[in-house]
PDB file as gemmi writes it, atoms N, CA and C in Angstrom:
CRYST1    1.000    1.000    1.000  90.00  90.00  90.00 P 1                      
ATOM      1  N   UNK A   1       3.934  11.970 -36.887  1.00  0.00           N  
ATOM      2  CA  UNK A   1       4.887  11.732 -37.951  1.00  0.00           C  
ATOM      3  C   UNK A   1       4.471  10.471 -38.695  1.00  0.00           C  
ATOM      4  N   UNK A   2       4.592  10.516 -39.997  1.00  0.00           N  
ATOM      5  CA  UNK A   2       4.255   9.369 -40.840  1.00  0.00           C  
ATOM      6  C   UNK A   2       5.540   8.767 -41.412  1.00  0.00           C  
ATOM      7  N   UNK A   3       5.493   7.486 -41.665  1.00  0.00           N  
ATOM      8  CA  UNK A   3       6.649   6.789 -42.208  1.00  0.00           C  
ATOM      9  C   UNK A   3       6.199   5.886 -43.345  1.00  0.00           C  
ATOM     10  N   UNK A   4       6.842   6.011 -44.485  1.00  0.00           N  
ATOM     11  CA  UNK A   4       6.612   5.102 -45.613  1.00  0.00           C  
ATOM     12  C   UNK A   4       7.815   4.176 -45.695  1.00  0.00           C  
ATOM     13  N   UNK A   5       7.564   2.902 -45.843  1.00  0.00           N  
ATOM     14  CA  UNK A   5       8.618   1.895 -45.834  1.00  0.00           C  
ATOM     15  C   UNK A   5       8.758   1.296 -47.234  1.00  0.00           C  
ATOM     16  N   UNK A   6       9.992   1.170 -47.734  1.00  0.00           N  
ATOM     17  CA  UNK A   6      10.167   0.574 -49.063  1.00  0.00           C  
ATOM     18  C   UNK A   6      10.079  -0.938 -49.031  1.00  0.00           C  
ATOM     19  N   UNK A   7       9.560  -1.488 -50.110  1.00  0.00           N  
ATOM     20  CA  UNK A   7       9.493  -2.929 -50.279  1.00  0.00           C  
ATOM     21  C   UNK A   7       9.480  -3.254 -51.755  1.00  0.00           C  
ATOM     22  N   UNK A   8       9.768  -4.511 -52.078  1.00  0.00           N  
ATOM     23  CA  UNK A   8       9.829  -4.956 -53.476  1.00  0.00           C  
ATOM     24  C   UNK A   8       8.503  -5.580 -53.873  1.00  0.00           C  
ATOM     25  N   UNK A   9       7.921  -5.069 -54.950  1.00  0.00           N  
ATOM     26  CA  UNK A   9       6.653  -5.582 -55.466  1.00  0.00           C  
ATOM     27  C   UNK A   9       6.913  -6.914 -56.155  1.00  0.00           C  
ATOM     28  N   UNK A  10       6.314  -7.990 -55.621  1.00  0.00           N  
ATOM     29  CA  UNK A  10       6.590  -9.327 -56.148  1.00  0.00           C  
ATOM     30  C   UNK A  10       5.495  -9.858 -57.056  1.00  0.00           C  
ATOM     31  N   UNK A  11       4.274  -9.338 -56.910  1.00  0.00           N  
ATOM     32  CA  UNK A  11       3.185  -9.749 -57.793  1.00  0.00           C  
ATOM     33  C   UNK A  11       2.100  -8.685 -57.782  1.00  0.00           C  
ATOM     34  N   UNK A  12       1.306  -8.688 -58.847  1.00  0.00           N  
ATOM     35  CA  UNK A  12       0.194  -7.747 -58.969  1.00  0.00           C  
ATOM     36  C   UNK A  12      -1.066  -8.539 -59.270  1.00  0.00           C  
ATOM     37  N   UNK A  13      -2.127  -8.202 -58.552  1.00  0.00           N  
ATOM     38  CA  UNK A  13      -3.431  -8.798 -58.796  1.00  0.00           C  
ATOM     39  C   UNK A  13      -4.199  -7.865 -59.726  1.00  0.00           C  
ATOM     40  N   UNK A  14      -4.578  -8.371 -60.884  1.00  0.00           N  
ATOM     41  CA  UNK A  14      -5.295  -7.546 -61.856  1.00  0.00           C  
ATOM     42  C   UNK A  14      -6.598  -7.069 -61.256  1.00  0.00           C  
ATOM     43  N   UNK A  15      -7.024  -5.925 -61.716  1.00  0.00           N  
ATOM     44  CA  UNK A  15      -8.284  -5.393 -61.221  1.00  0.00           C  
ATOM     45  C   UNK A  15      -8.452  -3.952 -61.632  1.00  0.00           C  
ATOM     46  N   UNK A  16      -9.517  -3.368 -61.184  1.00  0.00           N  
ATOM     47  CA  UNK A  16      -9.810  -1.965 -61.409  1.00  0.00           C  
ATOM     48  C   UNK A  16      -8.647  -1.120 -60.883  1.00  0.00           C  
ATOM     49  N   UNK A  17      -8.275  -0.037 -61.557  1.00  0.00           N  
ATOM     50  CA  UNK A  17      -7.148   0.778 -61.093  1.00  0.00           C  
ATOM     51  C   UNK A  17      -7.268   1.252 -59.636  1.00  0.00           C  
ATOM     52  N   UNK A  18      -8.464   1.445 -59.147  1.00  0.00           N  
ATOM     53  CA  UNK A  18      -8.649   1.910 -57.771  1.00  0.00           C  
ATOM     54  C   UNK A  18      -8.571   0.794 -56.741  1.00  0.00           C  
ATOM     55  N   UNK A  19      -8.746  -0.442 -57.183  1.00  0.00           N  
ATOM     56  CA  UNK A  19      -8.714  -1.561 -56.234  1.00  0.00           C  
ATOM     57  C   UNK A  19      -7.583  -2.534 -56.520  1.00  0.00           C  
ATOM     58  N   UNK A  20      -6.709  -2.195 -57.458  1.00  0.00           N  
ATOM     59  CA  UNK A  20      -5.582  -3.065 -57.806  1.00  0.00           C  
ATOM     60  C   UNK A  20      -4.678  -3.231 -56.591  1.00  0.00           C  
ATOM     61  N   UNK A  21      -4.293  -4.459 -56.319  1.00  0.00           N  
ATOM     62  CA  UNK A  21      -3.407  -4.736 -55.199  1.00  0.00           C  
ATOM     63  C   UNK A  21      -2.182  -5.515 -55.681  1.00  0.00           C  
ATOM     64  N   UNK A  22      -1.207  -5.588 -54.821  1.00  0.00           N  
ATOM     65  CA  UNK A  22      -0.019  -6.365 -55.116  1.00  0.00           C  
ATOM     66  C   UNK A  22       0.601  -6.868 -53.825  1.00  0.00           C  
ATOM     67  N   UNK A  23       1.484  -7.832 -53.969  1.00  0.00           N  
ATOM     68  CA  UNK A  23       2.210  -8.365 -52.818  1.00  0.00           C  
ATOM     69  C   UNK A  23       3.583  -7.710 -52.783  1.00  0.00           C  
ATOM     70  N   UNK A  24       3.935  -7.195 -51.618  1.00  0.00           N  
ATOM     71  CA  UNK A  24       5.210  -6.503 -51.432  1.00  0.00           C  
ATOM     72  C   UNK A  24       6.034  -7.260 -50.405  1.00  0.00           C  
ATOM     73  N   UNK A  25       7.320  -7.428 -50.715  1.00  0.00           N  
ATOM     74  CA  UNK A  25       8.272  -8.105 -49.839  1.00  0.00           C  
ATOM     75  C   UNK A  25       9.048  -7.053 -49.054  1.00  0.00           C  
ATOM     76  N   UNK A  26       8.854  -7.048 -47.748  1.00  0.00           N  
ATOM     77  CA  UNK A  26       9.600  -6.167 -46.848  1.00  0.00           C  
ATOM     78  C   UNK A  26      10.646  -7.017 -46.130  1.00  0.00           C  
ATOM     79  N   UNK A  27      11.732  -7.307 -46.817  1.00  0.00           N  
ATOM     80  CA  UNK A  27      12.826  -8.103 -46.238  1.00  0.00           C  
ATOM     81  C   UNK A  27      12.328  -9.412 -45.631  1.00  0.00           C  
ATOM     82  N   UNK A  28      11.500 -10.135 -46.388  1.00  0.00           N  
ATOM     83  CA  UNK A  28      11.021 -11.434 -45.946  1.00  0.00           C  
ATOM     84  C   UNK A  28       9.634 -11.428 -45.339  1.00  0.00           C  
ATOM     85  N   UNK A  29       9.084 -10.267 -45.089  1.00  0.00           N  
ATOM     86  CA  UNK A  29       7.710 -10.153 -44.613  1.00  0.00           C  
ATOM     87  C   UNK A  29       6.870  -9.698 -45.801  1.00  0.00           C  
ATOM     88  N   UNK A  30       5.872 -10.503 -46.161  1.00  0.00           N  
ATOM     89  CA  UNK A  30       5.059 -10.222 -47.346  1.00  0.00           C  
ATOM     90  C   UNK A  30       3.713  -9.648 -46.927  1.00  0.00           C  
ATOM     91  N   UNK A  31       3.283  -8.620 -47.663  1.00  0.00           N  
ATOM     92  CA  UNK A  31       2.033  -7.955 -47.341  1.00  0.00           C  
ATOM     93  C   UNK A  31       1.314  -7.562 -48.626  1.00  0.00           C  
ATOM     94  N   UNK A  32      -0.008  -7.686 -48.630  1.00  0.00           N  
ATOM     95  CA  UNK A  32      -0.804  -7.212 -49.749  1.00  0.00           C  
ATOM     96  C   UNK A  32      -1.074  -5.732 -49.544  1.00  0.00           C  
ATOM     97  N   UNK A  33      -0.774  -4.928 -50.565  1.00  0.00           N  
ATOM     98  CA  UNK A  33      -0.967  -3.482 -50.474  1.00  0.00           C  
ATOM     99  C   UNK A  33      -1.804  -2.988 -51.646  1.00  0.00           C  
ATOM    100  N   UNK A  34      -2.459  -1.860 -51.448  1.00  0.00           N  
ATOM    101  CA  UNK A  34      -3.230  -1.214 -52.497  1.00  0.00           C  
ATOM    102  C   UNK A  34      -2.269  -0.433 -53.391  1.00  0.00           C  
ATOM    103  N   UNK A  35      -2.448  -0.545 -54.714  1.00  0.00           N  
ATOM    104  CA  UNK A  35      -1.557   0.110 -55.673  1.00  0.00           C  
ATOM    105  C   UNK A  35      -2.216   1.290 -56.394  1.00  0.00           C  
ATOM    106  N   UNK A  36      -3.371   1.753 -55.912  1.00  0.00           N  
ATOM    107  CA  UNK A  36      -4.105   2.821 -56.592  1.00  0.00           C  
ATOM    108  C   UNK A  36      -3.278   4.095 -56.761  1.00  0.00           C  
ATOM    109  N   UNK A  37      -2.437   4.423 -55.780  1.00  0.00           N  
ATOM    110  CA  UNK A  37      -1.643   5.648 -55.851  1.00  0.00           C  
ATOM    111  C   UNK A  37      -0.303   5.451 -56.546  1.00  0.00           C  
ATOM    112  N   UNK A  38      -0.034   4.244 -57.010  1.00  0.00           N  
ATOM    113  CA  UNK A  38       1.209   3.945 -57.734  1.00  0.00           C  
ATOM    114  C   UNK A  38       0.870   3.148 -58.992  1.00  0.00           C  
ATOM    115  N   UNK A  39       0.097   3.742 -59.907  1.00  0.00           N  
ATOM    116  CA  UNK A  39      -0.330   2.998 -61.098  1.00  0.00           C  
ATOM    117  C   UNK A  39       0.831   2.586 -62.000  1.00  0.00           C  
ATOM    118  N   UNK A  40       1.965   3.256 -61.873  1.00  0.00           N  
ATOM    119  CA  UNK A  40       3.134   2.944 -62.695  1.00  0.00           C  
ATOM    120  C   UNK A  40       3.920   1.753 -62.171  1.00  0.00           C  
ATOM    121  N   UNK A  41       3.624   1.315 -60.956  1.00  0.00           N  
ATOM    122  CA  UNK A  41       4.387   0.234 -60.321  1.00  0.00           C  
ATOM    123  C   UNK A  41       4.232  -1.077 -61.089  1.00  0.00           C  
ATOM    124  N   UNK A  42       5.362  -1.754 -61.274  1.00  0.00           N  
ATOM    125  CA  UNK A  42       5.402  -3.040 -61.962  1.00  0.00           C  
ATOM    126  C   UNK A  42       6.128  -4.044 -61.071  1.00  0.00           C  
ATOM    127  N   UNK A  43       5.899  -5.327 -61.342  1.00  0.00           N  
ATOM    128  CA  UNK A  43       6.591  -6.380 -60.601  1.00  0.00           C  
ATOM    129  C   UNK A  43       8.097  -6.142 -60.689  1.00  0.00           C  
ATOM    130  N   UNK A  44       8.776  -6.309 -59.568  1.00  0.00           N  
ATOM    131  CA  UNK A  44      10.217  -6.105 -59.373  1.00  0.00           C  
ATOM    132  C   UNK A  44      10.562  -4.653 -59.023  1.00  0.00           C  
ATOM    133  N   UNK A  45       9.597  -3.725 -59.120  1.00  0.00           N  
ATOM    134  CA  UNK A  45       9.834  -2.342 -58.695  1.00  0.00           C  
ATOM    135  C   UNK A  45       9.830  -2.281 -57.173  1.00  0.00           C  
ATOM    136  N   UNK A  46      10.452  -1.240 -56.643  1.00  0.00           N  
ATOM    137  CA  UNK A  46      10.382  -0.957 -55.221  1.00  0.00           C  
ATOM    138  C   UNK A  46       9.355   0.141 -55.027  1.00  0.00           C  
ATOM    139  N   UNK A  47       8.485  -0.044 -54.045  1.00  0.00           N  
ATOM    140  CA  UNK A  47       7.438   0.928 -53.761  1.00  0.00           C  
ATOM    141  C   UNK A  47       7.566   1.399 -52.322  1.00  0.00           C  
ATOM    142  N   UNK A  48       7.104   2.622 -52.077  1.00  0.00           N  
ATOM    143  CA  UNK A  48       7.020   3.151 -50.718  1.00  0.00           C  
ATOM    144  C   UNK A  48       5.605   2.897 -50.224  1.00  0.00           C  
ATOM    145  N   UNK A  49       5.489   2.267 -49.065  1.00  0.00           N  
ATOM    146  CA  UNK A  49       4.182   1.881 -48.548  1.00  0.00           C  
ATOM    147  C   UNK A  49       3.925   2.586 -47.219  1.00  0.00           C  
ATOM    148  N   UNK A  50       2.754   3.197 -47.149  1.00  0.00           N  
ATOM    149  CA  UNK A  50       2.295   3.837 -45.911  1.00  0.00           C  
ATOM    150  C   UNK A  50       0.878   3.362 -45.643  1.00  0.00           C  
ATOM    151  N   UNK A  51       0.650   2.802 -44.481  1.00  0.00           N  
ATOM    152  CA  UNK A  51      -0.679   2.361 -44.054  1.00  0.00           C  
ATOM    153  C   UNK A  51      -1.340   1.428 -45.066  1.00  0.00           C  
ATOM    154  N   UNK A  52      -0.557   0.526 -45.645  1.00  0.00           N  
ATOM    155  CA  UNK A  52      -1.103  -0.468 -46.563  1.00  0.00           C  
ATOM    156  C   UNK A  52      -1.333   0.019 -47.977  1.00  0.00           C  
ATOM    157  N   UNK A  53      -0.845   1.230 -48.280  1.00  0.00           N  
ATOM    158  CA  UNK A  53      -1.026   1.809 -49.612  1.00  0.00           C  
ATOM    159  C   UNK A  53       0.334   2.190 -50.182  1.00  0.00           C  
ATOM    160  N   UNK A  54       0.626   1.691 -51.387  1.00  0.00           N  
ATOM    161  CA  UNK A  54       1.856   2.106 -52.077  1.00  0.00           C  
ATOM    162  C   UNK A  54       1.633   3.538 -52.566  1.00  0.00           C  
ATOM    163  N   UNK A  55       2.472   4.456 -52.113  1.00  0.00           N  
ATOM    164  CA  UNK A  55       2.287   5.865 -52.464  1.00  0.00           C  
ATOM    165  C   UNK A  55       3.209   6.320 -53.581  1.00  0.00           C  
ATOM    166  N   UNK A  56       4.061   5.434 -54.070  1.00  0.00           N  
ATOM    167  CA  UNK A  56       4.945   5.759 -55.178  1.00  0.00           C  
ATOM    168  C   UNK A  56       6.032   4.717 -55.323  1.00  0.00           C  
ATOM    169  N   UNK A  57       6.805   4.871 -56.380  1.00  0.00           N  
ATOM    170  CA  UNK A  57       7.928   3.969 -56.603  1.00  0.00           C  
ATOM    171  C   UNK A  57       9.219   4.646 -56.163  1.00  0.00           C  
ATOM    172  N   UNK A  58      10.236   3.842 -55.956  1.00  0.00           N  
ATOM    173  CA  UNK A  58      11.547   4.327 -55.521  1.00  0.00           C  
ATOM    174  C   UNK A  58      12.590   3.456 -56.198  1.00  0.00           C  
ATOM    175  N   UNK A  59      13.752   4.025 -56.522  1.00  0.00           N  
ATOM    176  CA  UNK A  59      14.764   3.203 -57.195  1.00  0.00           C  
ATOM    177  C   UNK A  59      15.423   2.248 -56.191  1.00  0.00           C  
ATOM    178  N   UNK A  60      16.014   1.208 -56.728  1.00  0.00           N  
ATOM    179  CA  UNK A  60      16.573   0.124 -55.914  1.00  0.00           C  
ATOM    180  C   UNK A  60      17.623   0.631 -54.930  1.00  0.00           C  
ATOM    181  N   UNK A  61      18.476   1.540 -55.358  1.00  0.00           N  
ATOM    182  CA  UNK A  61      19.551   2.045 -54.501  1.00  0.00           C  
ATOM    183  C   UNK A  61      18.997   2.830 -53.316  1.00  0.00           C  
ATOM    184  N   UNK A  62      18.011   3.693 -53.578  1.00  0.00           N  
ATOM    185  CA  UNK A  62      17.408   4.465 -52.492  1.00  0.00           C  
ATOM    186  C   UNK A  62      16.666   3.540 -51.537  1.00  0.00           C  
ATOM    187  N   UNK A  63      15.972   2.545 -52.065  1.00  0.00           N  
ATOM    188  CA  UNK A  63      15.270   1.578 -51.217  1.00  0.00           C  
ATOM    189  C   UNK A  63      16.272   0.856 -50.304  1.00  0.00           C  
ATOM    190  N   UNK A  64      17.397   0.447 -50.856  1.00  0.00           N  
ATOM    191  CA  UNK A  64      18.417  -0.247 -50.062  1.00  0.00           C  
ATOM    192  C   UNK A  64      18.963   0.665 -48.966  1.00  0.00           C  
ATOM    193  N   UNK A  65      19.157   1.936 -49.288  1.00  0.00           N  
ATOM    194  CA  UNK A  65      19.679   2.889 -48.305  1.00  0.00           C  
ATOM    195  C   UNK A  65      18.678   3.059 -47.150  1.00  0.00           C  
ATOM    196  N   UNK A  66      17.410   3.211 -47.476  1.00  0.00           N  
ATOM    197  CA  UNK A  66      16.385   3.375 -46.435  1.00  0.00           C  
ATOM    198  C   UNK A  66      16.282   2.110 -45.590  1.00  0.00           C  
ATOM    199  N   UNK A  67      16.294   0.941 -46.230  1.00  0.00           N  
ATOM    200  CA  UNK A  67      16.207  -0.321 -45.480  1.00  0.00           C  
ATOM    201  C   UNK A  67      17.407  -0.478 -44.547  1.00  0.00           C  
ATOM    202  N   UNK A  68      18.585  -0.030 -44.976  1.00  0.00           N  
ATOM    203  CA  UNK A  68      19.770  -0.099 -44.119  1.00  0.00           C  
ATOM    204  C   UNK A  68      19.611   0.820 -42.903  1.00  0.00           C  
ATOM    205  N   UNK A  69      19.101   2.039 -43.119  1.00  0.00           N  
ATOM    206  CA  UNK A  69      18.858   2.955 -42.002  1.00  0.00           C  
ATOM    207  C   UNK A  69      17.867   2.354 -41.005  1.00  0.00           C  
ATOM    208  N   UNK A  70      16.798   1.753 -41.523  1.00  0.00           N  
ATOM    209  CA  UNK A  70      15.807   1.147 -40.637  1.00  0.00           C  
ATOM    210  C   UNK A  70      16.412  -0.005 -39.843  1.00  0.00           C  
ATOM    211  N   UNK A  71      17.273  -0.796 -40.478  1.00  0.00           N  
ATOM    212  CA  UNK A  71      17.943  -1.898 -39.778  1.00  0.00           C  
ATOM    213  C   UNK A  71      18.851  -1.352 -38.669  1.00  0.00           C  
ATOM    214  N   UNK A  72      19.551  -0.260 -38.952  1.00  0.00           N  
ATOM    215  CA  UNK A  72      20.429   0.347 -37.941  1.00  0.00           C  
ATOM    216  C   UNK A  72      19.627   0.890 -36.767  1.00  0.00           C  
ATOM    217  N   UNK A  73      18.490   1.510 -37.059  1.00  0.00           N  
ATOM    218  CA  UNK A  73      17.633   2.024 -35.993  1.00  0.00           C  
ATOM    219  C   UNK A  73      17.127   0.879 -35.134  1.00  0.00           C  
ATOM    220  N   UNK A  74      16.699  -0.194 -35.772  1.00  0.00           N  
ATOM    221  CA  UNK A  74      16.199  -1.360 -35.046  1.00  0.00           C  
ATOM    222  C   UNK A  74      17.290  -1.962 -34.169  1.00  0.00           C  
ATOM    223  N   UNK A  75      18.491  -2.094 -34.711  1.00  0.00           N  
ATOM    224  CA  UNK A  75      19.614  -2.646 -33.951  1.00  0.00           C  
ATOM    225  C   UNK A  75      19.943  -1.771 -32.759  1.00  0.00           C  
ATOM    226  N   UNK A  76      19.952  -0.454 -32.971  1.00  0.00           N  
ATOM    227  CA  UNK A  76      20.243   0.476 -31.884  1.00  0.00           C  
ATOM    228  C   UNK A  76      19.199   0.379 -30.776  1.00  0.00           C  
ATOM    229  N   UNK A  77      17.931   0.279 -31.174  1.00  0.00           N  
ATOM    230  CA  UNK A  77      16.856   0.164 -30.182  1.00  0.00           C  
ATOM    231  C   UNK A  77      16.994  -1.137 -29.400  1.00  0.00           C  
ATOM    232  N   UNK A  78      17.352  -2.216 -30.071  1.00  0.00           N  
ATOM    233  CA  UNK A  78      17.531  -3.507 -29.408  1.00  0.00           C  
ATOM    234  C   UNK A  78      18.671  -3.438 -28.408  1.00  0.00           C  
ATOM    235  N   UNK A  79      19.771  -2.800 -28.798  1.00  0.00           N  
ATOM    236  CA  UNK A  79      20.918  -2.658 -27.900  1.00  0.00           C  
ATOM    237  C   UNK A  79      20.545  -1.814 -26.682  1.00  0.00           C  
ATOM    238  N   UNK A  80      19.760  -0.744 -26.896  1.00  0.00           N  
ATOM    239  CA  UNK A  80      19.337   0.112 -25.776  1.00  0.00           C  
ATOM    240  C   UNK A  80      18.451  -0.661 -24.809  1.00  0.00           C  
ATOM    241  N   UNK A  81      17.622  -1.568 -25.314  1.00  0.00           N  
ATOM    242  CA  UNK A  81      16.732  -2.362 -24.468  1.00  0.00           C  
ATOM    243  C   UNK A  81      17.521  -3.312 -23.566  1.00  0.00           C  
ATOM    244  N   UNK A  82      18.721  -3.684 -23.973  1.00  0.00           N  
ATOM    245  CA  UNK A  82      19.509  -4.641 -23.206  1.00  0.00           C  
ATOM    246  C   UNK A  82      20.513  -3.970 -22.283  1.00  0.00           C  
ATOM    247  N   UNK A  83      20.444  -2.687 -22.170  1.00  0.00           N  
ATOM    248  CA  UNK A  83      21.380  -1.966 -21.270  1.00  0.00           C  
ATOM    249  C   UNK A  83      20.776  -1.774 -19.912  1.00  0.00           C  
TER     250      UNK A  83                                                      
END                                                                             
């Protein structure tokens, strides 16, 4: 199973369309990702990232919903570990 995680694009490094990268904020964790598969992505957009590659953009509301689900899963797993 594959999982793409949403994050907010905070900066873009200019370059060839195939090697263009950007910095994505995943709730305080920043990572440089490849933007070749999301050429439409702009700073402040939310992107879905899989294996270090932004595979598309997502609207802010959907990104927030997914991030909330991931937080709930993480919290549940933490609670299970302490039982």
